[in-house]
N, C-alpha and C positions, 0 to 999 in steps of 0.2 A: 582470368578466364571466366567466362560466363557459363553458368550451367543452366541448361534449359529444364524448366519444370515439366514433368510429365503429367498430363491430365488424364485421370482414370475414367475410362468410359465403360459402363456396364458392370456386371458382376463377375467375380472369378468362378471357376468351376467349383471349388471347395464351398464357396458361399451358396451356390445353387444346390449342391448335394445336401447341405445342411438343411436348407429350406424344404426340399423334397423329403427328407427323412422326418422332419417335424410333422409335415402334412400327413405322411404315412402313419405315424404314430397316433395322430389325432383321428384319423379315419378308423384305425383298428379299434380305438375305444368307442367312437361315436356310432359306428355302424350297428353293433349288437344292442346298444341302448335304444337306438331308433327303432330296430325291429321289435324289441319288447314293447316299446311305446305304441307302435302300430297295432300289435296283437292286443294289448290292453284296450286301446280305443275301439277296436273292432268288437271285442267282448262286450264293452259297454253299450255300444250301438245296438248289438243284437239283443241285449237285455232290455233295452228301452223299446225296441220294435216288437218284442215278444210280449212286454208288459202292456202294450196298448191293446192287447186282446183280452186282458183280464175282465174289463167291464162287459164287453159283449158276451163273453163266455158265462159270466155270472148271471146276466139277464137270461140267457138260455137255461141256466139252472133254475132260476126262479119261475120261469114259464114252463118248466118241465120238458123242454125240447133237448132231450139227452139221447136220442136214438141214433146218433151219428151225425156226419157232416152232410149238409145238403140244404135244399130249399123246401123240403116237405114240412108238414105241419108239425111233426114230432122231431124234426132235425134241427140242428144248429148250424148257421153260417155267419161267423163273426166277421166276414169279409176282409180277411187278411191280405195284404199287399205282399208281393214277392220281394225278396231280398237277395242280393248277390253274395251275401256272406253265409246264407243258409243252404243246406242240402235238402233235397225233397225228403219228406218223412218216409220211413220204411213201412212195411206191411202192418206194423203194430199200431200205426197212428193214421188218422185220416186228415187229409189237407182241408183246412177251412176256407176253400175257395171254389166257386162254381166254375170259373173259366179256366182255360189252359194258361200256363205261365210261359213266358219266353225262356229260351235256352239259358242256363246259367243262373237261374233264379230258383229260390226254394221258399217254403212257408213253414211255420211251426205246425207240429202235429197236435191236434186237440182231441183228448179222450175223456170219457167220463167213467172212471174205473169203479167208483162206489156211489151208492145213493148219496146225494148232496155233495159230492166231490168232483173236481175237474183237474186236468192236468194239461198244461201246455209245454211241449217239449221241442227244443231246438237242437239240431245237429249242425255243427259248423262245417262248412264246406264251400264249394265253388271258389269264390275269390278270397276266402279267409286266409289269413297268414298260416303258413305251414305249421307253426308251433301249436295252433289251436284247432287245426283241421281234424275232424272226427270226434272232437269233444262234444259234450252235451251240456245244455243249460236248461233246467226244468222249473216251471212255476207249478206248484201244487196248491189246490184250494180244498180246504175242509171247513166245514161250518164252525168248528170250535176254534181253529187257529187263523182262519182267513188264508191269505196268499203268502206262500213262503217260496223262496228261491233257492235252489241247490244247483251246484255245478261240478263237473268233473275236471274243470280247468285247474292248472297248477296255480298255487297261491299268489304268485306274482303277475298272473294274468287275470285273475278273478276280480270282478267288480266288487266294490266294498258292500253293496247291498245284497249280495248273493253269498250264501254260506258255502 
């Protein structure tokens, strides 16, 4: 008697279930790591965007234009551009921009708290990752130490150049 050989076509249900389980396990591990990566990259981006204001603010200091934000003779306008990762500054800080920003955009708050000193403060908001929303990043200038960066971010989100 001749036996007919059966040709297997496709995968069995058990094989498909194993593949689905493996993909699920990999997704459960990868998703939190990806979210942490996104929050870290956003924090680094905001640090760079706010750091770009250091030179214009320092020029305002040397020229004595520390009476607030604006285009007046004694006012400073470092011409910051809006960012989708920043919230608008609160009442304690003045926005360094003369024009209105589109919805969902924010700029750092620039203040001159002491003679010869300046502060650039960012509040994470708008499109920032939920893990860092509401946190703050601050550049502080003093004539003795120069610019220093401090942040309220958790250590695993904080950029290396910021304390």
